[in-house]
N, C-alpha and C positions, 0 to 999 in steps of 0.2 A: 329869082329864087336863090337863096343862099345855100351853098354847099359846104361840106366840111370833110376832112380826112384826118386819119391818124398817121403820125410820122414816128417811126421807130428808128432811133439815131444814136450813134456812139461817138464820143470825143476822140476815140482812138482810130476811127475809120477815115482814111483819106477820101474815100468815095462819099462819105457823109458830108465832109467839108465841100466836096466838089459840087454837090447838088444844092446846097443851102442857099446860095445867092439866087438861084432860079426860083426857089420856093418863096423867098422873100419878095421877089418881083411879082410872082404869081398872086400872092396874097395882097400885095399893094395895088395891083392893076385890075383884079377881078373880084367878084363877089364869092369868095371862098375863104374858109378859115382852116388853119392848120392847128391840129391838136397835138402838141409836142409831147412825146412819151419817151424820154431817154432810157437807154438800156446800157448795161455793162457790156464791154466787148467780149467776144468769144474767148479771148485769151484769159479772161477772168471767169466767165461763166463755165466754159468747157475747154480748158487748156489742152485736153487730150485731142481735140479736133486737129490741132496743128501737128501733133505727133503722128497722126495717121495719114497725113498728106504725103503724096509723092514729092520728092525734092524739086521736081520741075514746077510744082504749084507756086512755091515761094519765088523761084527764079523768074517765072512769068509775071507774077504779081509785081515784083520790084521793077520790071520793065514797064508794065502797063500803067502803073500809077503816075509815073513821070510823063509817059507819052500822053495819057489822058488829060493831065493837067495842062500840058503844052497845047493840046488840041483845043481845050476849052479857053485858053488864054488866061489861066489862073497862075499866080505865083505859087510855087510849091517847093518845099524841102521837108525831108523827114524831120520830125520834131526833135529839138534839143532842150530838155531830155524827152525821151519817148514817154507818153502818158502812162504806159504800162511797163513796169520794171521786169527785166529778164535777168535771171541768174546765168551769167555767161559761162560759169564753170560747169553747170549741169544742163544748160539750155532749157530750163524750165521756168515757169512763172510762179514766184513765191506768193503765198496768201497775203502777206503784208504788201499793200499797194498804196503808197502815200499820195499818189496823184489821182488815179482814175476814179477811186471811190468818191473822193471829195468833188471832183469835177462833175461827175454824174449826178450827185445829190444837188449841187448848185444848179445844174440844168433843170432838175425836177422842181426846185424852188422857183426858178425863173418862170417855168411854165405855169405854176400855181399863181404867180403874180401877173399873169397875162402878157409876159414879155418873152416867152420861151423861144420862139423862132429868132427874134432879134438877138437874144443872148447866144444861142448856138452860132449864129452868123458871126458875131463879133469875136467870140472866144475861139472859134475854129480858125479864124483868120490869124489870130495871135499865135496859135499853136502850129499851124500848117503852112503859112505863107512864106516862112523863111525870114521874115522881117525882125523876129525877136529871138534872141538866145536866152536860155535860162528863164523861160516863160513863167515857171512857178514862183520865181523870186521877184521881189520888189512889188510894184503896184500894177503890173501888166493886166492881171485879171480884174482888178478893181476898176481900172479905167475902161476896160471892155464892158463891164457891168454898167458903168455910167453911160457909155455910148448906146447901150441897149435900153436906157431909160429906167435903170434900177439903182437902188441905194446899196452900194457894196457893204457898208457897215451892217445893214439889215441882213443881207445874204450871209455874211461871214458869221454873224451871231446865230442865225437860225440853222445854218448847216451843222453847227456843233450841237446845239441843244435839241435838235429834231432829227438827229442822225438815224436813229432806229426806225422812226416812222418813214423817213425818206427811203431808207433801204428797202423797207417793205413795199413802198410804192413802186420802186424800180423793179422789184421782183414781180409785182403784179403786172407791170408793163411787159416784162419778158414772157410771162404766161399768156397774156393777151396777144402778143406778137405771134406766138405759135398757133393760137386759135385763128388768127387772121390769115395764116397760111405760109409763114416763112420764119426763119431764125436769124438771117443775116441782116446787115445794115448797109445802106439805108433801105428800109422797107416802108412804102406808103400803102396804107390800107384804106380803100375807098369803096363803099357800097358793096361790101362782101368780097372784094377782089384785091389781092396783094400785087404790088408792083415792086419787085426787088431790084435794087441797083440804081445808081444815078443815071445809067444809060436807058432806064425805062421812063424817064421824065416825060419825053414827048408822047409816049403811049398813054401815060397817065393824063396828060393834058387833053389828048384826043378823047379819052373816055369822059373827062369832065365836060367837054363840049357836047358830047352826046347826051349828057344828063342836064344840059341847059345852062352851062357856064355863061355868065354875063359879065361884061366889063363894068367897072365902077363908073 
């Protein structure tokens, strides 16, 4: 029996990066399909979310992401540059975001072309592993697209000509994510049940097994 799930995922989320390799292995080894549904990060969708947080939230987060990456054995460094631009003078997120909008639309295109999870995996490694400085420059993203089995020229052309449609698709994903039961990333939605956070992967796999997950 083939199973499927929706994955709500952001290029700005270190926890999204941390879960992706396990999802790639899951889809490779078992009869299950990942429906990739990229979303914009909260810093773009609802920047006031961060303004309302206790200062301890950010302090704990910055400890936890490095600890969790080390626990999982994943290379990790905060991206250079950050996929979301922050106005350092005002500590606010400007509406003009040269990186995250394009990245998210590229992810939506990759999903439409049937290589969504592979693309998320390759690009998130470029952004978050610490192996690449100035990841938006040069051909880093193009080579990641090729490793994911995609034509970078096709993606680059389509992301420009189809920007409005892709933006609408991403907004639809965000609305569907809330219907599924959460707003944060990564969120996996399976059989009417949300699993929020990379640390819920084992619970998600347990639920899949209850529903008849089979090895390939």
